ROKEMAR-894624 format. One record per residue: residue in three letters; x, y, z of N, C-alpha, C in turn. Coordinates in steps of 0.02 Angstrom, whole numbers, padded with zeros to 5 digits, always signed. Each point is the difference from the previous one (the first is absolute). Example, Ala and Ser with C-alpha at 12.3 -4.5 7.8 and 13.67 -1.06 7.14 Angstrom:
// residues 2
ALA+00660-00284+00390-00045+00059+00000+00045+00060+00000
SER-00018+00053-00036+00042+00059+00003-00039+00055+00037
***
This chain:
// residues 68
MET-01830-00213-01978-00004-00068-00026+00068-00034+00004
GLY+00052+00032-00021+00065-00032+00000+00025-00018+00069
ARG-00022+00037+00051+00021-00016+00068-00028-00066+00024
ASP-00060-00019-00024-00033-00060+00023+00023-00063-00037
ILE+00028+00006-00059+00018-00059-00039+00050-00045+00036
PRO+00055+00026+00028+00046-00045+00035-00033-00039+00056
THR-00044+00031+00038-00036-00034+00054-00046-00053-00028
GLN-00035+00016-00054-00045-00048-00030+00039-00060-00028
LYS+00057+00013-00031+00039-00055-00029+00025-00047+00055
SER+00022+00027+00056+00025-00044+00053-00057-00032+00039
GLY-00060+00026-00005-00057-00029+00035-00018-00070-00021
PHE+00019-00020-00060-00015-00067-00025+00053-00051+00020
CYS+00056+00022+00024+00053-00045+00019-00019-00040+00062
GLY+00017-00063+00000-00015-00043+00058-00069-00032-00004
MET-00041+00019-00047-00065-00031-00007+00009-00069-00033
LEU-00044-00046+00015+00003-00066-00029-00002+00006-00076
GLY+00052-00024-00034+00005+00004-00072+00020+00069-00025
GLY+00015+00045+00045+00019+00068-00019+00074+00006-00015
PRO+00022+00059-00019+00070+00011-00017+00045-00002+00061
VAL+00063-00014-00013+00050-00003+00054+00018+00070+00023
ASN+00007+00047-00047+00018+00068+00018-00035+00050-00047
PRO+00000+00065+00017-00035+00049-00041+00026+00006-00072
GLU+00062-00018-00011+00028+00004-00067-00034-00049-00048
ASN-00035-00049+00027-00036-00049-00041-00071+00022-00015
VAL-00019+00060+00020-00068+00025-00011+00002+00056-00052
LEU-00040-00007-00052-00006+00051-00051-00061+00042+00016
HIS+00008+00065+00003-00055+00046+00014-00016+00037-00065
ILE-00062-00004-00022-00021+00031-00063-00046+00059+00015
VAL+00015+00056-00032-00042+00060+00006-00031+00013-00069
ASP-00066+00001-00002-00036+00008-00063-00025+00072-00006
PHE+00022+00034-00052-00019+00070-00012-00057+00007-00051
GLU-00038-00054-00010-00052+00001-00052-00048+00059+00006
ASN-00020+00017+00059-00050+00054+00009+00030+00066+00022
ILE+00066+00007-00007+00034+00062+00019+00011+00041-00064
PRO-00015+00065+00003+00013+00043-00059+00073-00003-00021
VAL+00012-00003-00065+00068-00008-00027+00048+00053+00027
ASP-00024+00061+00007+00044+00054+00023+00020-00006+00073
LYS-00031-00046+00038+00016-00009+00071+00044-00062+00012
ILE+00004-00045-00049+00033-00064+00010+00074+00007+00018
GLN+00037+00040-00037+00072+00004+00013+00015+00026+00070
SER-00035+00051+00022+00013+00027+00068-00020-00051+00053
MET-00054-00037-00011-00020-00052+00048+00052-00057+00001
GLN+00023-00019-00058+00051-00053-00004+00063+00022+00037
ASP+00023+00060-00012+00059+00026+00034-00009+00002+00076
TYR-00059+00021+00021-00016+00005+00072+00001-00069+00033
ILE-00029-00049-00033-00003-00068+00027+00071-00029+00007
LEU+00040+00008-00052+00069-00027+00001+00042+00035+00053
LEU-00006+00066+00005+00038+00038+00049-00018-00022+00071
ASN-00064-00006+00014-00022-00021+00067+00023-00071+00017
ALA-00003-00044-00049+00023-00069+00012+00075+00000+00015
GLU+00038+00038-00038+00072+00003+00011+00016+00031+00068
ASN-00036+00053+00019+00011+00031+00065-00018-00047+00057
ARG-00051-00040-00009-00024-00045+00052+00045-00061+00010
CYS+00021-00031-00056+00039-00062+00008+00064-00002-00040
GLY+00019+00056-00031+00063+00003-00036-00002-00026-00071
THR-00058-00023-00023-00005-00026-00068-00072+00005-00025
SER-00006+00003-00065-00066-00002-00031-00006-00062-00044
ASP+00046-00048+00010-00003-00063-00037-00065-00036+00013
GLY-00026-00033-00050-00060-00040+00008-00064+00040-00006
ILE+00005+00063-00023-00060+00040-00012-00004+00010-00075
LYS-00056-00021-00029-00011+00006-00072-00063+00040-00012
PHE-00001+00036-00055-00056+00043-00018-00034-00024-00063
LEU-00066+00000+00001-00040-00017-00059-00033+00062-00028
ASN-00015-00002-00064-00035+00054-00035+00036+00066+00003
VAL+00065-00001-00014+00040+00061-00005+00023+00010-00072
LYS-00028-00037-00046+00021+00002-00071-00012+00067-00033
ASP-00046+00041+00026-00016+00064-00031+00046+00057+00022
LEU+00049-00015+00041+00044+00054+00024+00047+00024-00054
***
């Protein structure tokens, strides 16, 4: 999942009314239906893959992690 986020964020750039660059795109990952004991490892995996792919995990936010 984290490997695809940078590509998805830049995919909206250049569209009519779209963002100028990927840094203007917020990517939200919702863990509502993920078991609580799996959330932290999934969150770590997503951030690591995003950082490996584009050097940053900025602009990625997580929902429903309050039970960690």
